[in-house]
N, C-alpha and C positions, 0 to 999 in steps of 0.2 A: 504494500500500500504506500502511496506517495506521502512523504512527510509534509505536514503543513508548513508553509513558508513563515519565517520569523522576521522580526524587525531588522535583524542583521543581514538576512538575505536581500531584503529590499534595499538596504544601504549599499550592499556590494553591487547589486545589479544597476543601481542608479549612479554609482560612483561618488557617493557622498558618505558622510559620517552618520552613525546611529543618532547622534544628537540632532542632526538636520532632519532626519526622518521623524524624530520625536516632535520637533517643532512644527513640521507639516501636519502631523496628527493632532497636535495641540497648539493651534495658532496663537493662543494667549501666552504661550511660553517663550516666544521670541520671533523675530522677523526672519523671513526666507525670501530670497529673490524670486520674482514671479516665474522666470524661466525654469529655475531649479525646482520650484514647487510643482510646476506642471510635469517636469520630468519624473519627480518622485511619485506623483499621483498616477502617472501612466504605468510605472513599474508596479505599483500596488494593484492596479487593475489587472495587469498582465499575469502577475503571480497569483492572483486570487487571495491576497493577504487581507485579513480582516482586522481593521485598526484596533478594535477593543481587545484583541489578543495580546497586545503589548502589556496590558495590566497583569495578565496571567503570567507572561514570560518573566516579568520583573518581580513578581511576588515570591515570597518564601513561605512554604507551609500552607499554600492555599487549599481550600476544601474542594475536592473533586465535585464536579457538577455534571449531571446527566439530564438531558432533555427527554421528556415523555410526551409523545404526540399521540393522542387517542382520538378516535373517530367521533365519539358522541357521549358526553358525560350524562346525558339523560337516559342513555341505555344502561340498565343495571349491570350488564356484563362489563362494560368499560369502566363504569364507576368503581366496581369492585376490583378490577384489574389495577386501576390507578391507585386506589387506596393500598393495595397489597404491595405494589412496587415502591411506593413512598415508605411504607412500613419497613420493607426489607432494606431499602437504601439507607434509612436512618441507622439501622443496626451496623452498617458498614461505614458510617461516618460520611455518607455521600448526600449531597443536596440534589433535589429534583425540581426542575422547572417543568410544570405541567401545562400543556397547551391542547386545545381541542380544535379539530378542523370542521366539525359539524358536517362531515362527509362532503365538504366542498374543496375541490382541488385548488381553487384560488386562495382560500384560507390556509390550506396546507402549504402552498408556496410561500406565503407570507410568514408562516410559522418557521419554516426552514431558514429563511433569511434572518429572522429574529434570533434563532438559536445559534447561528453562525456569529452574529454580533455579540452574543453572550459568551462566546468562546467555550461552549460545552465540550467535554471530552468524548461524549458518546450520546447516542440518541436511540431510545426504544420507541418504536412506532407501529401503529396499525395503519398502513398506507391506504390511500383512496384508490390507488392503481394508476394514478397520473403522476406528472412531474418527474418522469424518469431521469431527465437530464439534471434536475436539481438534486435528486438523491445521489446520482453518480458524482456530481460535483462535490457534494458533502463528503463523500468517501475520499475523493481525490485530494481534499484539503486536510486529510488526516483525522476526520471525525469518524469514530467507530459506530456503525449502524447495526441495529438488531431489529428485524421485523417480528412482530408478535401477532398471532392469530391469522394474519394474512401475509401474502408475499407478492412480489412482482416478478414474473418469469424472466423479463429482460435483465434483471439485476441479480444474476446468479452468484455474484461475489458477496452478497449480503447474508449474514447469519439469520436463520429463521427459527422461531419457536412457535409451534402450533399444536392443536389437538389432531388426532387422526380423523380428519373430516370425512374422507372417503369411507373408511371403515365404520365410523359412527353412523353415517346415513345408511350404509348397507345393512348394518345390524338392525336398525330401527325398521327398515323396510322389510327385511326378511322375517322379522317377528310378526308383522301384520300379514305378510304372505303366508306364513306358517299357520295363521289362524283362519285361512281360507279367503282372505280379502284379495281381490284381483284388480279392483279399482281404488287406487290409493292416491289421494291428492298430496302434492308436495308444495309447500310454500318456502322458498329459499331466498337468500340474499341475491343481489344482482349478479348475473352471469359475468359481469365485468370484473368481479372480485374473485380472488382465488378461493375464498371460502364458499361462495355461491357455486362456482364451477365444481368444486370437489364434492359438495354434498349432492348436487345433481348427478354427478358421476356415480357416487355410491348408491343412489336410488336406482339408477339405470342398471348398475351391476347386479343388484339383488334381483331385479326382474329377469335379467338374463339367466341368473343362476336357477331361477324357478321356471324358466321358459315361459314367462308371461310377457306379452307385448306391452310396451309403454304407450299410453295414449297421451300425446303432447298436450291435449286440453287440460290434463290434470296437473300440469307443472306450471307454477307461477313463480318467476324470479322477480322480486319487487324491491324497491328501495328500503333502506334500513330506517330512515326517518319518515315521520308522518303516520297515517293510519291505513297504510296499504294492506295490512294483514286482514283487517275487517272487510275491505273491498274484495280481496282475493277469496276469502271464505264465502262471501255473498255470491261471487261469480261461479264458484265451484258448486255451491248448493243449487244454483239455477240451471245447471247442465241437465239435458234431457235424461241422461243416465248418471245419476249422482254418484260420487265416491262413497264407499262404505268405510274407508279408512283415511286418516289425515295425519301428515307429519309436518309440523311447523318447525322448519330448520333455520328460520330467520329469527334469532334470539330477540332482536329488537321488536319483532312484530307478534310475539307470543300473546301478550296481554290484549292487543287489539283483536287478534284472531279469536281468542277464547271469549272475549266480550261479545263479538258478533254471534258466536254459537249460542251464547246464553240469550241474547236478544231475539234470536230467531226461534227459540224454543227447541233447539236441536238436542235430542236425548243422547247423552254420552254414557255408555257406549251403545245404547240401543239403536240409535240412528247412525252413529259415527264413532268408530274407535279412533282415539287421538293419542299421539305422542308428540312432545314438544322438546326442543333444545333449550334448556334453561337450568339455572342453578340457584333458584330462589325458593325459600321455604314455603311460599304461598301455594306452590303447585301441589303440596301435600295436604293443604287445608281446604282445597276445593271439594265439591261433591259431584262426582267421585274424585278422589285424588288422581292427578294426572301422571301417566307414565312419562318419564323424562330421560333425555340424554344429559347427564350431569357433567358439565364441563369443569375440568380441574384448573380453575382460575389461579389458585395459589401456586401451583406448579409452573404455570405459564410465567408468572411474575418472578419466581425464584430463578428459573433457568435463564430468563431474559436478562436479569440483573447480573447473574454470574457470568454470562457471556460478554456483556458490554464491559464489565469491570476487568475481566480477563484480557480483553483486547486492549483496554486502556493501560493496563499494567504490563503488557507485552508478554503474557504468560501462555498465549495460545499460538499454535502454528497458523500460517497464513491461509491454509485451506478453510473455506467457509464451512460452518457447522449448520446442520439441519436437525433439529430435535422435535420429534413428534411424541406427545404424551397421550396416554390412553384416556378416553372418556368412559364413564360408567353408564350402562343402560340400566335404568331402574324401572322395571315393569310394575304397574299398579292397576287399579280396577277401571281405568278409562279405556281399556281394550278388552274385547271379547271375541270369541269365535263367531264367524259370520253365520254359520248354519244354526247356531244356538240362540241367535238374537230373536227375541219375541216379537219385534216390530217388523220383521222382514218376511 
């Protein structure tokens, strides 16, 4: 990985002293001839030097800082992830700068610029899938990046920590297929994200294993934000041949989806057997309790922080790491065999 340029690199490339560069960065500290100032600023831009990094380079015993870029803090999954990362970081004496992109690539781009200006040593992030050049630039400047929960295929050099999304979706789907359901609705995240693609893949793989054809009408890949889950449920229930099983593999849309089922008077599991991807206690308190894919948020946080700190401290080989942790499938009474359902 390319080492981040230092204030001394800028001085050498511009043919001036470190003190001159320092005065350019801090105009109030002393005058610099206009032509020389322009020359230094040009070198700063060419090298990709971030001015605020000077404070870190000149400090002694500074506290390591990691940026945490999460997609949406209104999503309980990411709120829990952020809380656990901060908790783990504190035990290591590491500060965390938390930023949210609200699933907006433009906000994500601004966040990355801000983190560069803050001179963080590493970034843990759930990427939107965009800003490939900015992520690559972050790495080229020596910032250690770890993607958690999602990945970007074009950035194969980035460490990734995720759950086994394909396997989790496959297990959930096979469970319903094993109960005799052949029309199973799937509500996933956008297919533009690695999580959405992987869970759709697992759903399709289970159907292939059971030699059951997938009806494309039963698959809804929807945004994480908003109330798309309820709309997806409504459209699935409106099909001429309704599904008898449903997997909500978009964690952010679980509550919206279940709310719509309650509003429409759908009997669970009488009319519809349901499995959701969630890790919240409320899923056990519903009537009936919901079958869940329980995502190991704590392990995602631990592995992500260990990786980024290992990179920052130079303890890991250059080869990128990919860690997938197992999610637990917890069957409860929201699923029943198709042939034994009294309402069918």
